[in-house]
N, C-alpha and C positions, 0 to 999 in steps of 0.2 A: 596543517597550517605551519608555515615556516617559522613564525614567531614562537609558537609553542615548542617546536623542535629546538630552537635556539635556547629557549628558557630551560629546557631539560638539560642541555649541555652545560649551561652556566651553573645550574644547581649541582651537577656532578663535579664541576671544576671547583666550586666553593667547598664542597664536602672534602675533596682531596686536599685542597689548600688548608683547610682546618686541621686535618690530620697531620699535614706537614708542619704547620705552625706549632701544634701541640708537641710533636716529636722534637722540633728544633729547640723550643724553650726548655724541654725536659733534658735534652742532651747537652745544650750549651750552658744553660744556667742552673740545671739541676732542680728545676721547679717540679712540684707535683703535677700530675696530668690534669687535674681539674683547674689548677691555677693557670696552666698553659691554655686550656680551653677558654677560660674566662678572659684571658688577655687577647686571644684571637677574636672573640666575639665583640669585645669593646673596640678593638681596632677596626674590624669590618664595618661596624655600625657608626663609626666616627663619633662616638659619644664623647671621647676626650678625657676619660678618667685617667688618673696617673697610673704608672706601672704598678702591678701587683707587688713586685719586688724590684729593688734597684737592678738596672741592667748593666752588664759589662760592655766593653767596647764591641766585642764580637756579637753580643746580644742585640745591641742597638743597630748594627749593620744588618743582622738578620731581620730585625723588626721593620726596618725601612723597606726591605723586600716584601715582607708580609703586608705592610700598609699599601704599597703601590699595587700589588697584585690583587689584594682583597677588595680595596675600595673600588678599583676599576671593575672587578667582576660584579660587585654589588650594584654599581650604577648601570652596567650593562644589563643586569637582571631587571632592574626597575624599568629601563627602556623597553626591553623585550616584553615584560608584563603589560606595560601600557599599550604597546603595539598590538599584542594579542587581544586585549580587551576591546580596543578600538576596531580591529578587524572583525571580531565577533559581533559587535553591535552593528557595524555597517552591513555585515553579511546578513544578519537577522532582519535588519530594516529593509534592505533591498530585496532579500528573499521574500519577505511578506508582500512587498509592493509588486514583485513579479508574479507571485501566486495570485494576488488579487486581480491583477491585469489578465492573467490567463483564465481565471474563473469568469471574469466579466465577458470574455470572448466565447465562452462555451455555447454550443448550439447542438440540438439533436443528441444530447448526452444523457447520462444516467446519474442519479443522485443516490448515494448510499448513506443512510442515516444510522450512524453507529459504527465504530471501528473495533467491535468485538470480534470473536472468532467467526461468527456468521458473516459479518460485514467484510472482514479481511478476506475470507474465502471467496466471496462474490467479487471483491476488487481484483483478486489475483486472476480469476477467470476472465473478467472484462479486460484486464491489462494484457492477458495472453493473446486476445483476439487480434489486434487491440481495438477498443472503442473508447471514446472520451467519457470520463466520469469524474465526479468529485465526491469526496467523503465529508460528511458533517459530523464532528465529534465534539462533545461538550467538555471532555476531560483534556486539558491542555497538554499534560505529560504524554498521554496516549496519542494525541494528535501529532505531537512533535516527533514521536518515534517513526511515524510513517510519512512525514512531510517531505522528506528528501526523495521518496520514491513516487508518490502520488500527489495529486492535488487534494489538499486537506484544509478545511476551514474550521476554526473553533467557533462553536455556537450552539444554540438550542434549536433543534430541528422542529420543535413544536411551535416556534414563533414564526409569524408570517415574514418578518423582515429578514430572518436568516434564510428562509427558503427563497425569497426574492433575490437575495445576494448570490444564491447558488443558481440563479437564472432558471427557476422552475418553469417560467412561462415558455421557455424554449426547449425544455427537457423532453426526452423521449420516454423516460421511465424513472420510477423512484422505488427504492427498497427501504422499508421500515424495519431495521434489523437491530434495534436496541434490545436490552435484556429484559425489559418489562413490557407486558401487554398494554398497560395503561398508557405508557409513553408512546408506543406504536399506534395506539388508537388515536391519540391526539395528533400525531404526525399525519396519519391518513386523513383525518378530518380536515386539517389545515391544508394539506397538499391538494386534496380534491376540490376544495373551495377555490384555490388559486389557479388550478389548471384542470378543468373538467375532462379533458381528453387524455390526460396523463395515464399511462399504465402503471399501476401500483401493485407491488408485491410486498406482503407483510409477514413478519415472523410472529409465530404464536407459541408461547410456552405452555399455556393451559389448553386443554382440549376444548373447553366451552368458549374460548376466545374467538374462534373462527367466525361465528355468526355475527358477533359485534364488529369485528374488523370488516367483514363483507358489507354489513349495513352501513358502516362509516364510509365506504367507498373503495375498499381494496378489491382489485380484480382477482387476486388469488392469494391464498394463505398457505404458508409452509410451516410445519411443526418439526424442528430438528430432532426432538426426542422421539416423535412418532416415526419419522423417517429412519432414525438410527435403529429402533426396534424392528422395523420392517426389513431393513438391510441385514440385520443379524439373523433373523429368521430365514430370509432368502438364501443367505450364505450356507445355512444348513440344508435347506430343502432343494435349492437349485444352484449349487455352487458354480456350475459351468456357465449358466446364464449370467450370473453376477460377474464371472471372469470375463465373459464376452463384452458386457457393457462397460467394464473397466477398461478393456482394451480399446473399445471404440470411442470412449469419451475422455479418457485421461492419458492416452498415449503410453499404455503399459505394454511393452513387448512389440507392438505394431504401430505404425504411424497412420492411424485411422481417425476419422472424425465422423460424427453424425451431425449434419447441418440441415438447414431449411433454405430452399431456393425459391424466391418469389418469381413467378413467370410474368413478365411484363406484356403489355398489349402488343408491342412491336417485336416480341421475342420470336426467334426462328422456330421455337418449339411449340408456340401457340397454334392450336388446331391439329396438331399431329398426335398420333398414338404413341404409346411407350415404345413400340417396336420401330415405327418409322422415324422417331426422333434419334434413334441409334445412340442414346445416351450411354447405355451399358457397353455396346460394342466399340464405340469410338473413344470413350473417355474413361471407361473402367469404373463407372459410378453405379451403385445399386440403388434403385428407387424402392424404398421401404413402404412408403405411403404417400397418398395425395390428400392434402388438407384443403377443403373448399368450404364455402358458406353452408352447404347442405350437410357437412359432416366430414369425418375422416374415413378414407378408404384405404385399408391396410392391404399390403401385398397386391398391388394392382396388376391386372393381367396385361399382356402385350397389346390387347385391343382397347384398353382404356385411353380415352382422349385427354390430352393436356389442354386446359383452357386458360385464357388470360386471367390473372388474379389468383390462380392456384398456387399453393405452396408444395413444393416437392420435398418430402423428407427423404434425404439421400445419405448414403454412406460411402466414403471413399477416402483417398489420401487428401490432405489439406490442399495441395496444389491442384488436384483434379477438381475439388469442390470450388476453388476460387475461379478456375477457368469456366466451370459450369455457371457460376453466378454471373460472370461477365456476359456470357452468351445469352443467359436468360433475361438480361437487362434488369437484374435485381440489385438492390443495395446489399452491402455485406451483412450477413446474418450471424447471430450468436450460435455458438456450439451448444447443442442441447444434450443433456445427460439423462440418466434414468430419473424419471419424475417421482418425487415422493408422494405417498398417499395423502390425500386431503384430510385435514383434521376433522374429526367428527364431534 
């Protein structure tokens, strides 16, 4: 902000002028350093006290220069401070209005309840895709830290009005990622009542919280602590598998992604087998599995047929996956990583 930069320069100039004034009164009039400092302060602030000691002709000439320079800098500082405060208030006001307007226009988006470590991690992944999302955070200071990067609204996600303001009726999914299971339970109950078709994923801290969250309406439940323990054990037992999954899902070392491709009814792949679709030969994408209503078929053979409505779990470079999505007539899909074990 230009006003703040000017304010810093003025503060430095005032400090230097104070030192010059103290030195001048000390050398010209022989005053003690503190008396010179006191004289400079009363001069800058235009209080109008009489001189600490009688001034000589040379001292008065020097003091005129201190008055002109000091008072000018003080008034410039007041003007810059006023400008900075005004700019801050206007920016905050119009920033909030712009964010409220952007949130009101959201559709087919995700709602993240809680800007803690889990919520921020989910937001970073969604932003990397990118897909539209909004964060609901009750703590104003925490919300302000991320408001410049993402859409963040301050509010209580357990309240219906807050979720309505986040356009839950038009949302695609919701993440209940606060730090307490009770709060997440209330969020799931409220969200499910407002949008029965919404996909809801909830965080669970305690192992026995999963059944309550599922009963409340959560489609799936993730326990960060259970997932962390599972990941640590797998790093010991299957380190190369973990390294492969990291490479394929977090871009470590190789530019690979694992994505899901929805096959539309008008897709050129519909009705073809894996071999005749030439997905691997022409696009360099590996089909890891086919997900359909009857279940998941892992490592499909070349004779397996691709049907409309199937989801192809594929691995390849991001650009290759995007091209495959367009040809399959699917909407952009989220990158999927290693799935944590379900809490028991």
